[in-house]
Biotite code that builds the C-alpha atoms (Angstrom):
import biotite.structure as struc

atoms = struc.array([
    struc.Atom([39.363, -18.311, -31.801], chain_id="A", res_id=1, res_name="MET", atom_name="CA", element="C"),
    struc.Atom([39.113, -14.958, -33.521], chain_id="A", res_id=2, res_name="SER", atom_name="CA", element="C"),
    struc.Atom([39.926, -11.791, -31.597], chain_id="A", res_id=3, res_name="ASP", atom_name="CA", element="C"),
    struc.Atom([37.634, -9.698, -33.782], chain_id="A", res_id=4, res_name="LYS", atom_name="CA", element="C"),
    struc.Atom([34.140, -9.172, -32.397], chain_id="A", res_id=5, res_name="VAL", atom_name="CA", element="C"),
    struc.Atom([31.396, -9.220, -34.995], chain_id="A", res_id=6, res_name="GLU", atom_name="CA", element="C"),
    struc.Atom([28.484, -6.830, -34.518], chain_id="A", res_id=7, res_name="ILE", atom_name="CA", element="C"),
    struc.Atom([25.161, -7.516, -36.189], chain_id="A", res_id=8, res_name="SER", atom_name="CA", element="C"),
    struc.Atom([23.402, -5.007, -38.422], chain_id="A", res_id=9, res_name="LYS", atom_name="CA", element="C"),
    struc.Atom([20.930, -4.082, -35.679], chain_id="A", res_id=10, res_name="SER", atom_name="CA", element="C"),
    struc.Atom([23.819, -3.664, -33.237], chain_id="A", res_id=11, res_name="GLY", atom_name="CA", element="C"),
    struc.Atom([25.568, -1.253, -35.598], chain_id="A", res_id=12, res_name="ARG", atom_name="CA", element="C"),
    struc.Atom([22.310, 0.652, -36.034], chain_id="A", res_id=13, res_name="ARG", atom_name="CA", element="C"),
    struc.Atom([21.889, 0.894, -32.249], chain_id="A", res_id=14, res_name="PHE", atom_name="CA", element="C"),
    struc.Atom([25.464, 2.116, -31.746], chain_id="A", res_id=15, res_name="ILE", atom_name="CA", element="C"),
    struc.Atom([25.002, 4.684, -34.515], chain_id="A", res_id=16, res_name="GLY", atom_name="CA", element="C"),
    struc.Atom([21.765, 5.951, -32.947], chain_id="A", res_id=17, res_name="ALA", atom_name="CA", element="C"),
    struc.Atom([23.450, 6.107, -29.549], chain_id="A", res_id=18, res_name="LEU", atom_name="CA", element="C"),
    struc.Atom([26.287, 8.190, -31.001], chain_id="A", res_id=19, res_name="MET", atom_name="CA", element="C"),
    struc.Atom([23.805, 10.587, -32.629], chain_id="A", res_id=20, res_name="VAL", atom_name="CA", element="C"),
    struc.Atom([21.938, 11.025, -29.321], chain_id="A", res_id=21, res_name="VAL", atom_name="CA", element="C"),
    struc.Atom([25.213, 11.630, -27.462], chain_id="A", res_id=22, res_name="CYS", atom_name="CA", element="C"),
    struc.Atom([26.310, 14.218, -30.033], chain_id="A", res_id=23, res_name="ALA", atom_name="CA", element="C"),
    struc.Atom([22.932, 15.988, -29.801], chain_id="A", res_id=24, res_name="ALA", atom_name="CA", element="C"),
    struc.Atom([23.157, 16.089, -26.009], chain_id="A", res_id=25, res_name="LEU", atom_name="CA", element="C"),
    struc.Atom([26.696, 17.470, -26.222], chain_id="A", res_id=26, res_name="LEU", atom_name="CA", element="C"),
    struc.Atom([25.520, 20.289, -28.495], chain_id="A", res_id=27, res_name="VAL", atom_name="CA", element="C"),
    struc.Atom([22.492, 20.938, -26.262], chain_id="A", res_id=28, res_name="ALA", atom_name="CA", element="C"),
    struc.Atom([24.793, 21.238, -23.240], chain_id="A", res_id=29, res_name="GLU", atom_name="CA", element="C"),
    struc.Atom([26.243, 24.459, -24.652], chain_id="A", res_id=30, res_name="PHE", atom_name="CA", element="C"),
    struc.Atom([22.971, 25.865, -26.064], chain_id="A", res_id=31, res_name="ILE", atom_name="CA", element="C"),
    struc.Atom([20.430, 25.309, -23.278], chain_id="A", res_id=32, res_name="ILE", atom_name="CA", element="C"),
    struc.Atom([20.702, 27.593, -20.257], chain_id="A", res_id=33, res_name="HIS", atom_name="CA", element="C"),
    struc.Atom([20.640, 25.805, -16.914], chain_id="A", res_id=34, res_name="ARG", atom_name="CA", element="C"),
    struc.Atom([19.221, 27.278, -13.725], chain_id="A", res_id=35, res_name="HIS", atom_name="CA", element="C"),
    struc.Atom([21.837, 25.921, -11.354], chain_id="A", res_id=36, res_name="ALA", atom_name="CA", element="C"),
    struc.Atom([21.411, 26.027, -7.594], chain_id="A", res_id=37, res_name="TYR", atom_name="CA", element="C"),
    struc.Atom([25.138, 25.624, -6.975], chain_id="A", res_id=38, res_name="PHE", atom_name="CA", element="C"),
    struc.Atom([28.026, 27.228, -8.855], chain_id="A", res_id=39, res_name="ALA", atom_name="CA", element="C"),
    struc.Atom([29.543, 23.859, -9.694], chain_id="A", res_id=40, res_name="LEU", atom_name="CA", element="C"),
    struc.Atom([26.395, 22.818, -11.556], chain_id="A", res_id=41, res_name="GLU", atom_name="CA", element="C"),
    struc.Atom([26.861, 25.698, -13.994], chain_id="A", res_id=42, res_name="ALA", atom_name="CA", element="C"),
    struc.Atom([30.209, 24.282, -15.143], chain_id="A", res_id=43, res_name="THR", atom_name="CA", element="C"),
    struc.Atom([29.985, 22.980, -18.722], chain_id="A", res_id=44, res_name="PRO", atom_name="CA", element="C"),
    struc.Atom([29.898, 19.160, -18.897], chain_id="A", res_id=45, res_name="LEU", atom_name="CA", element="C"),
    struc.Atom([29.682, 18.889, -15.093], chain_id="A", res_id=46, res_name="PHE", atom_name="CA", element="C"),
    struc.Atom([27.047, 16.159, -15.140], chain_id="A", res_id=47, res_name="PHE", atom_name="CA", element="C"),
    struc.Atom([28.889, 14.165, -17.822], chain_id="A", res_id=48, res_name="ALA", atom_name="CA", element="C"),
    struc.Atom([32.137, 14.306, -15.850], chain_id="A", res_id=49, res_name="LEU", atom_name="CA", element="C"),
    struc.Atom([30.345, 13.522, -12.589], chain_id="A", res_id=50, res_name="PHE", atom_name="CA", element="C"),
    struc.Atom([28.645, 10.517, -14.183], chain_id="A", res_id=51, res_name="GLY", atom_name="CA", element="C"),
    struc.Atom([31.932, 9.251, -15.610], chain_id="A", res_id=52, res_name="PHE", atom_name="CA", element="C"),
    struc.Atom([33.638, 9.634, -12.222], chain_id="A", res_id=53, res_name="ALA", atom_name="CA", element="C"),
    struc.Atom([30.793, 7.737, -10.536], chain_id="A", res_id=54, res_name="ALA", atom_name="CA", element="C"),
    struc.Atom([31.098, 4.985, -13.159], chain_id="A", res_id=55, res_name="PHE", atom_name="CA", element="C"),
    struc.Atom([34.846, 4.702, -12.482], chain_id="A", res_id=56, res_name="CYS", atom_name="CA", element="C"),
    struc.Atom([34.230, 4.473, -8.724], chain_id="A", res_id=57, res_name="VAL", atom_name="CA", element="C"),
    struc.Atom([31.627, 1.724, -9.172], chain_id="A", res_id=58, res_name="VAL", atom_name="CA", element="C"),
    struc.Atom([33.837, -0.306, -11.530], chain_id="A", res_id=59, res_name="VAL", atom_name="CA", element="C"),
    struc.Atom([36.899, 0.168, -9.308], chain_id="A", res_id=60, res_name="GLY", atom_name="CA", element="C"),
    struc.Atom([34.884, -0.851, -6.267], chain_id="A", res_id=61, res_name="GLY", atom_name="CA", element="C"),
    struc.Atom([33.707, -3.949, -8.104], chain_id="A", res_id=62, res_name="GLY", atom_name="CA", element="C"),
    struc.Atom([37.273, -4.919, -8.948], chain_id="A", res_id=63, res_name="VAL", atom_name="CA", element="C"),
    struc.Atom([38.372, -4.464, -5.339], chain_id="A", res_id=64, res_name="LEU", atom_name="CA", element="C"),
    struc.Atom([35.333, -6.337, -4.017], chain_id="A", res_id=65, res_name="LEU", atom_name="CA", element="C"),
    struc.Atom([35.997, -9.222, -6.402], chain_id="A", res_id=66, res_name="ARG", atom_name="CA", element="C"),
    struc.Atom([39.555, -9.530, -5.111], chain_id="A", res_id=67, res_name="LYS", atom_name="CA", element="C"),
    struc.Atom([38.233, -9.489, -1.565], chain_id="A", res_id=68, res_name="LEU", atom_name="CA", element="C"),
    struc.Atom([35.591, -12.223, -1.910], chain_id="A", res_id=69, res_name="VAL", atom_name="CA", element="C"),
    struc.Atom([36.941, -14.333, -4.786], chain_id="A", res_id=70, res_name="MET", atom_name="CA", element="C"),
    struc.Atom([37.500, -18.009, -4.057], chain_id="A", res_id=71, res_name="ARG", atom_name="CA", element="C"),
    struc.Atom([40.408, -20.015, -5.458], chain_id="A", res_id=72, res_name="PRO", atom_name="CA", element="C"),
    struc.Atom([39.879, -21.666, -8.839], chain_id="A", res_id=73, res_name="THR", atom_name="CA", element="C"),
    struc.Atom([40.019, -25.160, -7.313], chain_id="A", res_id=74, res_name="ASP", atom_name="CA", element="C"),
    struc.Atom([37.520, -24.390, -4.526], chain_id="A", res_id=75, res_name="TYR", atom_name="CA", element="C"),
    struc.Atom([34.905, -26.883, -5.746], chain_id="A", res_id=76, res_name="TYR", atom_name="CA", element="C"),
    struc.Atom([37.302, -29.703, -6.642], chain_id="A", res_id=77, res_name="GLN", atom_name="CA", element="C"),
    struc.Atom([36.776, -33.033, -4.915], chain_id="A", res_id=78, res_name="ASP", atom_name="CA", element="C"),
    struc.Atom([39.234, -33.886, -2.184], chain_id="A", res_id=79, res_name="ASP", atom_name="CA", element="C"),
    struc.Atom([41.024, -37.205, -2.515], chain_id="A", res_id=80, res_name="ASP", atom_name="CA", element="C"),
    struc.Atom([40.837, -37.683, 1.268], chain_id="A", res_id=81, res_name="ASN", atom_name="CA", element="C"),
    struc.Atom([37.038, -37.624, 1.484], chain_id="A", res_id=82, res_name="ALA", atom_name="CA", element="C"),
])
C-alpha cells in the first residue's frame, strides 16, 4: 500500500481556489474596517483564531468522547459458549 495520497486534477483545482480565497480574506482582514461592539472583536485575526480554537475544542471533544464510548474490537465476536 502506498503512503502517498493522489489528488485528482479537480481536487488540485479546488485546493488552489480555496487557497486563493483564504489569501484574499487574509488581505481583506487588514484593509476593511470593522465596527466592533467589543474591544476583543477589533483585534486583527480574532475571528480566525476563535474559529481555530473552536475547531480544536470540537476535535478534542470528539477524541475524548470516542475513548469514553468505544467498544472493544472483539465486541461482536461470537461466543463459543452460546
